[in-house]
KEKOLKOL-338793 format. One record per residue: residue in one letter; x, y, z of N, C-alpha, C in turn. Coordinates in Angstrom, 3 decimals. Layout:
<nodes>
A/X/Y/Z/X/Y/Z/X/Y/Z $
...
</nodes>
This chain:
<nodes>
M/20.143/16.350/-12.539/21.179/15.821/-13.419/21.455/14.365/-13.057 $
K/21.345/13.465/-14.032/21.591/12.052/-13.787/23.004/11.682/-14.245 $
I/23.726/10.979/-13.392/25.089/10.562/-13.710/25.310/9.112/-13.294 $
K/26.318/8.479/-13.881/26.682/7.120/-13.497/27.767/7.123/-12.434 $
E/28.650/8.134/-12.506/29.706/8.271/-11.504/30.041/9.744/-11.328 $
I/30.624/10.087/-10.199/30.844/11.479/-9.827/31.812/12.196/-10.770 $
K/32.666/11.440/-11.465/33.624/12.052/-12.388/32.941/12.809/-13.523 $
E/31.672/12.489/-13.765/30.956/13.119/-14.873/30.697/14.609/-14.660 $
I/30.823/15.084/-13.407/30.605/16.516/-13.189/31.923/17.301/-13.278 $
D/33.022/16.604/-13.586/34.302/17.289/-13.746/34.223/18.247/-14.939 $
G/34.505/19.535/-14.702/34.432/20.541/-15.750/33.046/21.131/-15.945 $
L/32.074/20.660/-15.160/30.704/21.156/-15.293/30.577/22.600/-14.812 $
K/29.856/23.404/-15.585/29.530/24.764/-15.167/28.046/24.821/-14.843 $
F/27.715/25.198/-13.617/26.326/25.291/-13.178/26.142/26.620/-12.478 $
Q/25.256/27.449/-13.046/25.100/28.820/-12.561/26.476/29.492/-12.518 $
N/26.945/29.928/-11.357/28.266/30.560/-11.282/29.342/29.610/-10.757 $
Y/29.001/28.303/-10.704/29.925/27.328/-10.130/30.644/26.527/-11.208 $
L/31.908/26.248/-10.954/32.699/25.385/-11.817/33.219/24.225/-10.957 $
F/32.986/22.987/-11.439/33.328/21.799/-10.664/34.578/21.117/-11.227 $
K/35.440/20.686/-10.297/36.614/19.905/-10.657/36.669/18.696/-9.727 $
V/36.731/17.497/-10.327/36.709/16.260/-9.543/38.081/15.600/-9.575 $
E/38.629/15.361/-8.390/39.890/14.644/-8.261/39.628/13.294/-7.593 $
E/40.669/12.546/-7.293/40.532/11.179/-6.786/39.679/11.085/-5.524 $
S/39.847/11.981/-4.590/39.066/11.927/-3.349/38.620/13.326/-2.909 $
K/38.516/14.226/-3.891/38.156/15.601/-3.559/37.394/16.253/-4.711 $
V/36.393/17.051/-4.360/35.677/17.849/-5.353/35.949/19.321/-5.046 $
E/36.405/20.019/-6.063/36.692/21.452/-5.909/35.600/22.250/-6.610 $
I/35.004/23.192/-5.879/33.922/24.012/-6.432/34.334/25.480/-6.355 $
K/34.356/26.132/-7.503/34.738/27.548/-7.545/33.579/28.407/-8.035 $
N/33.427/29.552/-7.388/32.461/30.554/-7.825/33.243/31.838/-8.068 $
E/33.605/32.073/-9.332/34.442/33.213/-9.671/33.761/34.537/-9.370 $
K/32.457/34.582/-9.567/31.711/35.817/-9.361/31.779/36.276/-7.911 $
E/31.601/35.308/-6.995/31.591/35.652/-5.568/32.930/35.362/-4.893 $
K/33.912/34.962/-5.721/35.252/34.684/-5.212/35.230/33.638/-4.087 $
I/34.524/32.551/-4.364/34.399/31.476/-3.370/35.059/30.209/-3.916 $
E/35.786/29.509/-3.072/36.358/28.222/-3.435/36.089/27.228/-2.306 $
I/35.472/26.099/-2.672/35.083/25.082/-1.691/35.741/23.757/-2.071 $
N/36.323/23.080/-1.095/36.904/21.762/-1.313/36.192/20.740/-0.431 $
I/35.679/19.690/-1.063/34.961/18.640/-0.327/35.686/17.317/-0.492 $
S/36.160/16.771/0.609/36.773/15.439/0.576/35.669/14.387/0.613 $
Y/35.882/13.251/-0.055/34.842/12.217/-0.066/35.473/10.828/-0.155 $
E/34.678/9.833/0.229/35.066/8.432/0.109/34.241/7.808/-1.004 $
H/34.822/6.900/-1.748/34.169/6.348/-2.930/32.925/5.519/-2.610 $
D/32.806/5.035/-1.377/31.615/4.264/-1.017/30.596/5.130/-0.263 $
K/30.808/6.463/-0.301/29.869/7.373/0.356/29.539/8.555/-0.564 $
I/29.229/8.223/-1.815/28.948/9.257/-2.812/27.636/9.982/-2.523 $
L/26.675/9.288/-1.902/25.390/9.925/-1.598/25.575/11.119/-0.662 $
K/26.462/10.976/0.317/26.727/12.082/1.238/27.373/13.248/0.501 $
L/28.254/12.929/-0.445/28.891/13.962/-1.249/27.851/14.720/-2.065 $
I/26.926/13.975/-2.663/25.881/14.592/-3.482/25.012/15.529/-2.639 $
E/24.696/15.102/-1.414/23.893/15.938/-0.515/24.617/17.244/-0.187 $
K/25.930/17.159/0.063/26.715/18.353/0.371/26.741/19.312/-0.814 $
I/26.914/18.748/-2.016/26.951/19.576/-3.222/25.622/20.307/-3.409 $
Y/24.525/19.602/-3.152/23.212/20.224/-3.314/23.009/21.368/-2.306 $
K/23.404/21.137/-1.054/23.243/22.167/-0.025/24.068/23.412/-0.332 $
L/25.230/23.209/-0.946/26.125/24.331/-1.219/25.802/25.059/-2.521 $
T/25.306/24.322/-3.520/25.147/24.917/-4.857/23.740/24.802/-5.443 $
E/22.880/23.969/-4.817/21.536/23.668/-5.317/21.553/22.849/-6.607 $
L/22.718/22.268/-6.926/22.792/21.356/-8.057/22.267/19.993/-7.613 $
R/21.181/19.546/-8.221/20.581/18.269/-7.845/21.138/17.160/-8.733 $
I/21.785/16.188/-8.116/22.419/15.085/-8.831/21.754/13.774/-8.437 $
T/21.499/12.923/-9.427/20.933/11.599/-9.179/21.850/10.548/-9.790 $
L/22.172/9.533/-8.997/23.005/8.447/-9.495/22.152/7.387/-10.192 $
D/22.584/6.959/-11.384/21.851/5.922/-12.117/21.929/4.576/-11.417 $
K/23.048/4.322/-10.731/23.216/3.045/-10.046/23.999/3.251/-8.767 $
L/23.574/2.569/-7.708/24.239/2.679/-6.413/25.094/1.442/-6.168 $
N/26.206/1.628/-5.445/26.978/0.441/-5.080/26.285/-0.244/-3.905 $
E/26.700/-1.465/-3.616/26.018/-2.277/-2.601/25.938/-1.591/-1.241 $
K/26.976/-0.880/-0.860/27.004/-0.238/0.447/26.034/0.945/0.540 $
E/25.745/1.545/-0.615/24.925/2.759/-0.587/23.439/2.509/-0.827 $
I/23.091/1.320/-1.299/21.676/1.024/-1.557/20.861/1.155/-0.271 $
L/21.344/0.554/0.816/20.634/0.622/2.087/20.585/2.055/2.603 $
S/21.665/2.780/2.439/21.720/4.180/2.880/20.672/5.013/2.160 $
F/20.469/4.741/0.875/19.470/5.464/0.082/18.047/5.109/0.517 $
I/17.803/3.806/0.672/16.454/3.332/1.005/16.029/3.731/2.409 $
Q/16.920/3.547/3.353/16.543/3.618/4.769/16.692/5.019/5.348 $
D/15.615/5.762/5.338/15.591/7.084/5.958/15.176/6.911/7.416 $
K/16.016/7.350/8.339/15.773/7.155/9.771/14.502/7.846/10.252 $
N/14.051/8.871/9.530/12.846/9.595/9.946/11.581/8.738/9.848 $
F/11.686/7.583/9.175/10.511/6.735/8.977/10.574/5.450/9.810 $
E/11.417/5.427/10.825/11.562/4.227/11.642/10.244/3.812/12.293 $
K/9.531/4.774/12.908/8.288/4.442/13.624/7.091/4.263/12.690 $
T/7.058/5.016/11.601/5.862/5.016/10.752/5.938/4.055/9.571 $
L/7.147/3.610/9.226/7.298/2.742/8.053/8.037/1.445/8.395 $
W/9.290/1.553/8.827/10.102/0.347/9.023/9.603/-0.534/10.171 $
S/9.202/0.079/11.275/8.724/-0.715/12.408/7.426/-1.464/12.076 $
P/6.388/-0.793/11.526/5.167/-1.528/11.174/5.381/-2.577/10.083 $
I/6.300/-2.311/9.155/6.601/-3.315/8.136/7.227/-4.544/8.791 $
G/8.178/-4.305/9.685/8.823/-5.414/10.388/7.836/-6.220/11.204 $
K/6.893/-5.537/11.861/5.893/-6.225/12.686/4.971/-7.085/11.819 $
A/4.501/-6.532/10.702/3.613/-7.283/9.811/4.319/-8.516/9.264 $
M/5.585/-8.350/8.884/6.331/-9.472/8.315/6.578/-10.554/9.366 $
A/6.787/-10.119/10.617/6.994/-11.093/11.699/5.684/-11.773/12.079 $
D/4.597/-10.991/12.161/3.294/-11.545/12.556/2.836/-12.652/11.618 $
Y/3.156/-12.510/10.329/2.647/-13.471/9.344/3.767/-14.268/8.662 $
S/4.953/-14.266/9.272/6.096/-15.047/8.750/6.195/-14.919/7.233 $
M/6.310/-13.679/6.781/6.203/-13.410/5.346/7.399/-13.881/4.523 $
V/8.594/-13.814/5.104/9.801/-14.145/4.331/10.601/-15.230/5.029 $
E/11.050/-16.208/4.245/11.824/-17.322/4.788/13.048/-17.591/3.928 $
E/14.000/-18.284/4.506/15.236/-18.632/3.812/14.930/-19.381/2.515 $
G/15.579/-18.939/1.426/15.434/-19.629/0.146/14.235/-19.213/-0.685 $
D/13.439/-18.286/-0.191/12.270/-17.817/-0.952/12.690/-17.185/-2.277 $
R/11.849/-17.383/-3.276/11.963/-16.653/-4.541/10.706/-15.780/-4.621 $
I/10.890/-14.478/-4.477/9.758/-13.579/-4.257/9.579/-12.591/-5.407 $
A/8.402/-12.602/-6.008/8.058/-11.631/-7.041/7.447/-10.398/-6.367 $
V/7.773/-9.228/-6.871/7.172/-7.986/-6.394/6.379/-7.388/-7.551 $
G/5.073/-7.268/-7.374/4.234/-6.684/-8.419/4.488/-5.184/-8.487 $
I/5.147/-4.737/-9.549/5.497/-3.328/-9.688/4.540/-2.637/-10.653 $
S/3.666/-1.807/-10.125/2.763/-1.033/-10.979/3.439/0.262/-11.414 $
G/4.423/0.690/-10.607/5.059/1.979/-10.863/4.489/3.063/-9.979 $
G/3.516/2.688/-9.136/2.922/3.633/-8.201/3.736/3.706/-6.915 $
K/3.325/4.597/-6.025/4.052/4.832/-4.767/4.128/3.584/-3.900 $
D/3.046/2.805/-3.861/2.983/1.636/-2.976/3.932/0.531/-3.424 $
S/3.933/0.238/-4.723/4.762/-0.869/-5.208/6.252/-0.542/-5.119 $
L/6.628/0.720/-5.353/8.044/1.080/-5.245/8.488/1.106/-3.786 $
T/7.597/1.511/-2.902/7.923/1.507/-1.471/8.101/0.083/-0.960 $
V/7.225/-0.812/-1.366/7.331/-2.192/-0.881/8.554/-2.887/-1.486 $
L/8.953/-2.505/-2.701/10.192/-3.031/-3.275/11.380/-2.592/-2.421 $
N/11.415/-1.297/-2.071/12.474/-0.787/-1.206/12.510/-1.539/0.123 $
A/11.314/-1.758/0.685/11.218/-2.436/1.985/11.780/-3.848/1.911 $
L/11.479/-4.540/0.836/11.937/-5.923/0.696/13.459/-5.976/0.525 $
I/13.995/-5.056/-0.254/15.451/-4.988/-0.425/16.117/-4.675/0.910 $
R/15.511/-3.766/1.679/16.041/-3.412/3.002/16.057/-4.629/3.924 $
V/14.954/-5.382/3.936/14.860/-6.567/4.792/15.932/-7.586/4.416 $
R/16.150/-7.775/3.126/17.164/-8.738/2.690/18.559/-8.333/3.163 $
K/18.817/-7.040/3.204/20.137/-6.552/3.574/20.380/-6.575/5.088 $
I/19.318/-6.421/5.895/19.534/-6.310/7.341/19.124/-7.553/8.122 $
S/18.363/-8.458/7.517/17.814/-9.582/8.275/18.723/-10.801/8.345 $
G/19.615/-10.940/7.359/20.439/-12.145/7.312/19.727/-13.314/6.661 $
V/18.456/-13.104/6.254/17.697/-14.151/5.566/18.019/-14.071/4.075 $
N/18.366/-15.179/3.493/18.752/-15.212/2.083/17.545/-15.537/1.204 $
F/17.121/-14.580/0.393/16.012/-14.813/-0.538/16.217/-13.961/-1.787 $
E/15.551/-14.335/-2.865/15.688/-13.633/-4.143/14.479/-12.743/-4.411 $
I/14.724/-11.628/-5.111/13.669/-10.664/-5.413/13.535/-10.508/-6.926 $
F/12.295/-10.607/-7.426/12.021/-10.497/-8.858/10.935/-9.433/-9.104 $
P/11.316/-8.185/-9.391/10.303/-7.164/-9.693/9.672/-7.460/-11.062 $
I/8.329/-7.480/-11.112/7.625/-7.757/-12.367/6.558/-6.690/-12.603 $
H/6.549/-6.145/-13.815/5.612/-5.077/-14.182/4.691/-5.555/-15.302 $
I/3.387/-5.549/-15.043/2.397/-5.863/-16.081/2.033/-4.549/-16.768 $
H/2.353/-4.438/-18.047/2.207/-3.147/-18.727/1.178/-3.200/-19.864 $
P/0.035/-2.501/-19.707/-0.946/-2.404/-20.794/-0.340/-1.638/-21.969 $
V/-0.363/-2.227/-23.162/0.267/-1.589/-24.324/-0.419/-0.278/-24.684 $
E/-1.675/-0.114/-24.235/-2.399/1.130/-24.533/-1.708/2.340/-23.914 $
E/-0.922/2.128/-22.890/-0.244/3.223/-22.205/1.102/3.570/-22.844 $
G/1.487/2.825/-23.907/2.776/3.097/-24.543/3.914/2.500/-23.733 $
G/5.139/2.851/-24.078/6.310/2.278/-23.408/6.758/3.074/-22.209 $
N/5.801/3.482/-21.391/6.108/4.406/-20.293/6.532/3.670/-19.019 $
Y/7.605/2.902/-19.107/8.089/2.232/-17.900/9.613/2.326/-17.783 $
E/10.223/3.159/-18.595/11.679/3.285/-18.600/12.220/3.773/-17.253 $
D/11.509/4.709/-16.628/11.993/5.262/-15.352/12.042/4.214/-14.250 $
I/10.994/3.373/-14.177/11.011/2.354/-13.121/11.991/1.232/-13.463 $
Q/12.236/1.031/-14.748/13.238/0.060/-15.170/14.626/0.501/-14.689 $
K/14.912/1.778/-14.885/16.193/2.339/-14.452/16.288/2.362/-12.926 $
Y/15.149/2.607/-12.277/15.160/2.638/-10.813/15.509/1.268/-10.245 $
C/14.946/0.220/-10.820/15.261/-1.135/-10.359/16.739/-1.445/-10.565 $
E/17.291/-1.027/-11.699/18.715/-1.230/-11.968/19.570/-0.486/-10.944 $
K/19.105/0.694/-10.546/19.816/1.495/-9.553/19.954/0.741/-8.235 $
L/18.949/-0.074/-7.921/18.947/-0.840/-6.672/19.520/-2.245/-6.844 $
G/20.085/-2.506/-8.022/20.727/-3.799/-8.243/19.772/-4.920/-8.610 $
T/18.560/-4.578/-9.078/17.606/-5.598/-9.507/17.239/-5.361/-10.970 $
T/16.580/-6.326/-11.570/16.175/-6.216/-12.979/14.657/-6.303/-13.079 $
L/14.040/-5.300/-13.677/12.582/-5.286/-13.840/12.181/-6.150/-15.037 $
Q/11.294/-7.099/-14.793/10.732/-7.883/-15.887/9.425/-7.224/-16.320 $
V/9.257/-7.036/-17.615/8.067/-6.367/-18.142/7.251/-7.342/-18.979 $
I/5.967/-7.472/-18.632/5.046/-8.305/-19.395/4.006/-7.376/-20.014 $
E/4.031/-7.252/-21.329/3.089/-6.359/-22.010/1.786/-7.101/-22.309 $
T/0.686/-6.380/-22.152/-0.631/-6.973/-22.360/-1.589/-5.934/-22.936 $
S/-2.681/-6.386/-23.530/-3.672/-5.459/-24.094/-4.984/-5.516/-23.314 $
I/-4.896/-5.814/-22.016/-6.123/-5.957/-21.217/-6.891/-4.648/-21.078 $
G/-6.190/-3.514/-21.123/-6.850/-2.226/-20.890/-8.003/-1.962/-21.820 $
E/-7.780/-2.163/-23.106/-8.806/-1.849/-24.101/-10.039/-2.717/-23.929 $
S/-9.850/-4.018/-23.716/-10.988/-4.931/-23.591/-11.828/-4.628/-22.357 $
I/-11.183/-4.178/-21.276/-11.918/-3.883/-20.048/-12.632/-2.537/-20.134 $
L/-11.946/-1.541/-20.656/-12.531/-0.202/-20.733/-13.698/-0.119/-21.719 $
T/-13.681/-0.966/-22.745/-14.755/-0.920/-23.752/-15.910/-1.864/-23.431 $
N/-15.773/-2.665/-22.383/-16.835/-3.605/-22.010/-17.803/-2.932/-21.035 $
K/-18.918/-2.466/-21.546/-19.885/-1.736/-20.722/-20.687/-2.652/-19.794 $
D/-20.590/-3.956/-20.018/-21.338/-4.901/-19.181/-20.628/-5.220/-17.865 $
L/-19.376/-4.826/-17.759/-18.622/-5.107/-16.537/-19.106/-4.208/-15.401 $
K/-19.574/-4.822/-14.316/-20.034/-4.040/-13.170/-18.865/-3.536/-12.327 $
N/-17.785/-4.291/-12.316/-16.625/-3.924/-11.511/-15.348/-4.069/-12.340 $
P/-15.057/-3.093/-13.215/-13.878/-3.188/-14.088/-12.569/-3.220/-13.312 $
C/-12.522/-2.552/-12.159/-11.285/-2.536/-11.361/-10.960/-3.939/-10.857 $
F/-11.993/-4.646/-10.402/-11.802/-6.012/-9.912/-11.314/-6.913/-11.042 $
M/-11.931/-6.765/-12.228/-11.553/-7.598/-13.360/-10.142/-7.292/-13.832 $
C/-9.795/-6.006/-13.855/-8.454/-5.605/-14.265/-7.408/-6.206/-13.324 $
A/-7.664/-6.099/-12.015/-6.733/-6.641/-11.021/-6.622/-8.155/-11.159 $
R/-7.750/-8.794/-11.433/-7.778/-10.258/-11.552/-6.947/-10.731/-12.751 $
V/-7.109/-10.032/-13.884/-6.373/-10.404/-15.095/-4.875/-10.179/-14.893 $
R/-4.515/-9.025/-14.304/-3.101/-8.738/-14.035/-2.500/-9.789/-13.103 $
R/-3.250/-10.135/-12.064/-2.767/-11.123/-11.104/-2.569/-12.480/-11.795 $
G/-3.492/-12.823/-12.687/-3.366/-14.086/-13.412/-2.098/-14.146/-14.252 $
L/-1.768/-13.029/-14.894/-0.542/-12.957/-15.691/0.692/-13.094/-14.799 $
L/0.630/-12.452/-13.628/1.729/-12.553/-12.666/1.920/-13.998/-12.203 $
Y/0.810/-14.650/-11.840/0.870/-16.029/-11.357/1.469/-16.959/-12.419 $
K/1.059/-16.743/-13.663/1.553/-17.589/-14.751/3.064/-17.436/-14.903 $
E/3.544/-16.191/-14.841/4.979/-15.936/-14.973/5.745/-16.492/-13.774 $
M/5.155/-16.373/-12.595/5.799/-16.892/-11.389/5.954/-18.403/-11.459 $
K/4.933/-19.078/-11.929/4.985/-20.534/-12.043/6.092/-20.948/-13.007 $
A/6.226/-20.193/-14.108/7.241/-20.509/-15.118/8.644/-20.349/-14.552 $
Q/8.815/-19.435/-13.588/10.136/-19.165/-13.015/10.328/-19.790/-11.632 $
N/9.383/-20.627/-11.222/9.467/-21.310/-9.926/9.580/-20.305/-8.771 $
I/8.772/-19.243/-8.839/8.730/-18.231/-7.785/7.593/-18.584/-6.836 $
N/7.872/-18.620/-5.532/6.881/-19.160/-4.595/6.076/-18.124/-3.814 $
K/6.483/-16.829/-3.866/5.731/-15.809/-3.135/5.559/-14.551/-3.975 $
L/4.439/-13.878/-3.750/4.150/-12.633/-4.453/3.929/-11.523/-3.440 $
V/4.685/-10.430/-3.581/4.532/-9.266/-2.718/3.674/-8.225/-3.429 $
L/2.646/-7.753/-2.721/1.790/-6.685/-3.244/1.883/-5.470/-2.327 $
G/1.638/-4.289/-2.880/1.842/-3.043/-2.143/0.642/-2.502/-1.400 $
H/-0.364/-3.335/-1.131/-1.540/-2.858/-0.406/-1.175/-2.475/1.025 $
H/-1.719/-1.349/1.487/-1.400/-0.814/2.809/-2.624/-0.830/3.728 $
K/-2.466/-0.252/4.909/-3.534/-0.259/5.913/-4.822/0.371/5.379 $
D/-4.713/1.486/4.692/-5.902/2.154/4.153/-6.638/1.245/3.176 $
D/-5.891/0.539/2.318/-6.508/-0.378/1.354/-7.307/-1.461/2.067 $
I/-6.725/-2.015/3.130/-7.387/-3.096/3.866/-8.668/-2.599/4.526 $
V/-8.600/-1.428/5.148/-9.768/-0.853/5.824/-10.846/-0.488/4.808 $
E/-10.467/0.144/3.711/-11.430/0.540/2.690/-12.121/-0.667/2.072 $
T/-11.339/-1.716/1.801/-11.913/-2.927/1.201/-12.930/-3.574/2.129 $
F/-12.617/-3.611/3.418/-13.551/-4.184/4.392/-14.863/-3.405/4.403 $
L/-14.781/-2.081/4.430/-15.984/-1.252/4.454/-16.764/-1.355/3.146 $
L/-16.052/-1.443/2.037/-16.712/-1.619/0.741/-17.526/-2.908/0.718 $
N/-16.948/-3.979/1.245/-17.651/-5.265/1.263/-18.878/-5.227/2.164 $
I/-18.797/-4.514/3.281/-19.938/-4.404/4.186/-21.063/-3.586/3.550 $
F/-20.713/-2.412/3.025/-21.728/-1.480/2.519/-22.324/-1.882/1.169 $
Y/-21.499/-2.489/0.303/-21.975/-2.732/-1.062/-22.144/-4.208/-1.423 $
Q/-21.484/-5.114/-0.660/-21.596/-6.534/-0.978/-22.352/-7.312/0.093 $
G/-22.508/-6.701/1.267/-23.236/-7.367/2.336/-22.481/-8.523/2.951 $
N/-21.149/-8.453/2.930/-20.366/-9.511/3.561/-19.190/-8.900/4.314 $
M/-18.456/-9.731/5.037/-17.321/-9.253/5.841/-15.994/-9.738/5.261 $
G/-15.913/-9.719/3.933/-14.685/-10.119/3.258/-13.549/-9.161/3.581 $
V/-12.343/-9.692/3.734/-11.188/-8.855/4.084/-10.024/-9.100/3.122 $
M/-9.170/-8.100/3.032/-7.921/-8.197/2.280/-6.859/-8.620/3.291 $
K/-6.450/-9.873/3.265/-5.561/-10.415/4.280/-4.112/-9.978/4.072 $
P/-3.367/-9.758/5.167/-1.946/-9.409/5.048/-1.128/-10.526/4.388 $
A/-1.600/-11.768/4.535/-0.915/-12.909/3.922/-1.906/-14.050/3.761 $
Y/-1.800/-14.772/2.653/-2.666/-15.942/2.445/-2.050/-16.844/1.385 $
N/-2.463/-18.089/1.394/-1.998/-19.057/0.410/-3.003/-19.159/-0.723 $
S/-2.517/-19.071/-1.948/-3.356/-19.278/-3.120/-3.270/-20.751/-3.499 $
E/-4.285/-21.494/-3.103/-4.280/-22.942/-3.351/-4.300/-23.239/-4.849 $
E/-5.010/-22.398/-5.605/-5.143/-22.616/-7.045/-3.791/-22.570/-7.760 $
Y/-2.942/-21.610/-7.324/-1.658/-21.428/-8.003/-0.473/-21.963/-7.199 $
G/-0.725/-22.440/-5.986/0.334/-23.030/-5.184/1.414/-22.052/-4.769 $
L/0.998/-20.850/-4.343/1.959/-19.844/-3.897/1.359/-19.026/-2.760 $
R/2.188/-18.200/-2.135/1.754/-17.373/-1.010/1.817/-15.895/-1.404 $
V/0.759/-15.172/-1.077/0.677/-13.738/-1.349/0.892/-12.990/-0.037 $
I/1.798/-12.013/-0.021/2.085/-11.268/1.207/2.001/-9.766/0.965 $
R/1.595/-9.042/2.018/1.443/-7.583/1.945/2.209/-6.936/3.109 $
P/3.507/-6.686/2.934/4.327/-6.126/4.017/3.885/-4.749/4.504 $
L/3.124/-4.004/3.702/2.682/-2.657/4.089/1.340/-2.676/4.826 $
A/0.891/-3.853/5.233/-0.440/-3.998/5.829/-0.676/-3.099/7.036 $
Y/0.363/-2.776/7.799/0.207/-1.936/8.995/0.636/-0.486/8.758 $
V/0.931/-0.134/7.506/1.439/1.202/7.182/0.321/2.067/6.593 $
E/0.190/3.293/7.087/-0.833/4.198/6.563/-0.352/4.855/5.274 $
E/-1.301/5.091/4.394/-0.981/5.632/3.068/-0.242/6.968/3.142 $
K/-0.603/7.808/4.081/0.020/9.129/4.183/1.521/9.022/4.430 $
E/1.959/7.964/5.133/3.381/7.779/5.407/4.123/7.340/4.152 $
I/3.454/6.567/3.319/4.045/6.140/2.045/4.221/7.343/1.133 $
I/3.231/8.224/1.135/3.310/9.449/0.329/4.496/10.303/0.770 $
K/4.663/10.457/2.077/5.784/11.241/2.612/7.123/10.624/2.204 $
Y/7.192/9.304/2.299/8.432/8.599/1.993/8.808/8.739/0.516 $
T/7.853/8.527/-0.377/8.151/8.593/-1.809/8.525/10.010/-2.238 $
K/7.924/10.993/-1.585/8.281/12.390/-1.898/9.689/12.704/-1.401 $
K/10.016/12.188/-0.208/11.334/12.454/0.370/12.440/11.862/-0.507 $
L/12.224/10.650/-1.016/13.233/9.990/-1.836/13.105/10.342/-3.320 $
K/12.021/11.063/-3.656/11.772/11.451/-5.049/11.748/10.219/-5.963 $
L/10.948/9.243/-5.571/10.850/8.012/-6.356/10.147/8.280/-7.687 $
P/10.517/7.545/-8.744/9.982/7.791/-10.093/8.573/7.223/-10.279 $
I/7.589/7.871/-9.694/6.211/7.377/-9.741/5.617/7.563/-11.137 $
L/5.042/6.490/-11.679/4.366/6.600/-12.968/2.995/7.246/-12.774 $
P/2.569/8.117/-13.696/1.237/8.719/-13.581/0.156/7.660/-13.721 $
N/-0.921/7.815/-12.963/-2.034/6.863/-13.011/-3.101/7.401/-13.969 $
D/-3.238/6.724/-15.115/-4.188/7.179/-16.125/-5.537/6.455/-16.056 $
C/-5.732/5.637/-15.026/-6.978/4.876/-14.936/-8.149/5.801/-14.607 $
P/-9.178/5.858/-15.475/-10.306/6.756/-15.236/-11.181/6.341/-14.061 $
Y/-11.127/5.063/-13.685/-11.994/4.580/-12.606/-11.506/5.003/-11.228 $
E/-10.213/5.120/-11.059/-9.670/5.452/-9.741/-9.870/6.912/-9.363 $
T/-10.061/7.768/-10.371/-10.253/9.193/-10.091/-11.689/9.649/-10.325 $
S/-12.539/8.732/-10.735/-13.937/9.075/-11.015/-14.685/9.437/-9.734 $
E/-15.575/10.423/-9.833/-16.374/10.825/-8.673/-17.318/9.708/-8.245 $
N/-17.574/8.775/-9.160/-18.482/7.657/-8.857/-17.755/6.466/-8.231 $
S/-16.451/6.603/-8.041/-15.669/5.508/-7.467/-16.100/5.246/-6.025 $
K/-16.528/4.020/-5.767/-16.957/3.650/-4.414/-15.776/3.670/-3.452 $
R/-14.602/3.258/-3.920/-13.418/3.281/-3.059/-13.063/4.712/-2.675 $
L/-13.210/5.624/-3.625/-12.915/7.023/-3.325/-13.886/7.557/-2.272 $
K/-15.131/7.096/-2.326/-16.123/7.500/-1.323/-15.721/6.983/0.063 $
M/-15.246/5.735/0.116/-14.798/5.177/1.390/-13.602/5.964/1.930 $
K/-12.695/6.314/1.022/-11.500/7.061/1.416/-11.895/8.409/2.038 $
K/-12.834/9.075/1.408/-13.293/10.379/1.909/-14.021/10.228/3.242 $
M/-14.794/9.153/3.380/-15.521/8.914/4.620/-14.551/8.681/5.786 $
I/-13.532/7.862/5.534/-12.542/7.580/6.577/-11.778/8.849/6.950 $
E/-11.461/9.645/5.948/-10.756/10.901/6.190/-11.589/11.829/7.069 $
E/-12.873/11.842/6.814/-13.775/12.677/7.616/-13.852/12.166/9.047 $
L/-13.954/10.852/9.224/-14.017/10.249/10.550/-12.715/10.480/11.332 $
S/-11.603/10.530/10.603/-10.302/10.694/11.261/-10.142/12.080/11.888 $
K/-10.990/13.022/11.494/-10.917/14.361/12.091/-11.295/14.315/13.571 $
D/-12.247/13.436/13.907/-12.653/13.263/15.307/-11.860/12.155/15.985 $
S/-11.452/11.160/15.185/-10.700/10.024/15.727/-9.481/9.767/14.848 $
P/-8.354/10.410/15.145/-7.154/10.294/14.305/-6.669/8.857/14.088 $
N/-6.970/7.966/15.041/-6.509/6.574/14.941/-7.556/5.647/14.360 $
I/-8.525/6.192/13.634/-9.658/5.407/13.147/-9.213/4.216/12.288 $
R/-8.173/4.381/11.488/-7.709/3.287/10.620/-7.177/2.124/11.454 $
S/-6.401/2.459/12.480/-5.857/1.417/13.358/-6.963/0.739/14.156 $
V/-7.951/1.527/14.589/-9.073/0.979/15.353/-9.827/-0.049/14.515 $
I/-10.126/0.311/13.242/-10.851/-0.597/12.375/-10.003/-1.832/12.064 $
L/-8.724/-1.615/11.776/-7.850/-2.744/11.449/-7.762/-3.723/12.617 $
N/-7.594/-3.210/13.821/-7.514/-4.082/14.998/-8.806/-4.855/15.218 $
S/-9.934/-4.252/14.849/-11.229/-4.900/15.057/-11.476/-6.049/14.090 $
I/-10.762/-6.057/12.964/-11.004/-7.111/11.965/-9.857/-8.127/11.867 $
K/-8.854/-8.006/12.745/-7.712/-8.926/12.671/-8.129/-10.383/12.869 $
G/-9.211/-10.576/13.586/-9.692/-11.937/13.797/-10.173/-12.593/12.499 $
L/-10.437/-11.772/11.471/-10.916/-12.298/10.179/-9.763/-12.681/9.260 $
F/-8.546/-12.323/9.657/-7.394/-12.630/8.807/-7.038/-14.112/8.891 $
</nodes>
């Protein structure tokens, strides 16, 4: 159930429960089982109230918008300190990713990685004391329809505004049989649109959601199929467009991002790209190979990443 404020559940009947909301108290009655529960709450701690209601009644409530004090509470799950927040902080410190006065665009695809990195950036702004602006931008192929409302609402929930740039790149790429690497071309075109919009708004940095697995897979792909040692750098300057590209998730493993997005129930958009799920996908082959190697060497991703840091 989505609500804007807790008063909206006043008079609600859910299963055998009847809810009554007062100024600082929620009364829950179950006439069938003769149960009456009173929960006191503070107006700046509604998330805790919602959690209590769910534990007692299994009524799942989602707030459309969080107040400033609760945004950090929602984003920052303490269970991910070692696997998410610490490696993000280290990557950002190692490559001086964020500075005072930055205007930073976040490429929002609607996938798990881009929403996680948006959360991370908002968290850093709230706890670091560094003053910078965040601009979530979504490049949306019109072939997919208007399926971005959920991520638009999610950005509003966190106090940001999603900018949407509609494009028809999908059809031209999917129908071009001469393209040897449609994924590369698709990413290149999307990035070009992002750069153009950033220049128009005087935005100096672009955040992308690539993680440790992406960096390792890309390196292996370049070795096996391109015959070179090209790497996906955690941070680099784009001389052509006069901006800096940063990847705060560079030290984070994909499995931890999956756990995090499931825990917070983030509004992930379905991925309809046929190339990413194709059995012929070279990246998917690399992913499976690394997964197999990790059975004997659980730290294989970190081992490979550490071995190529000199190339960054």
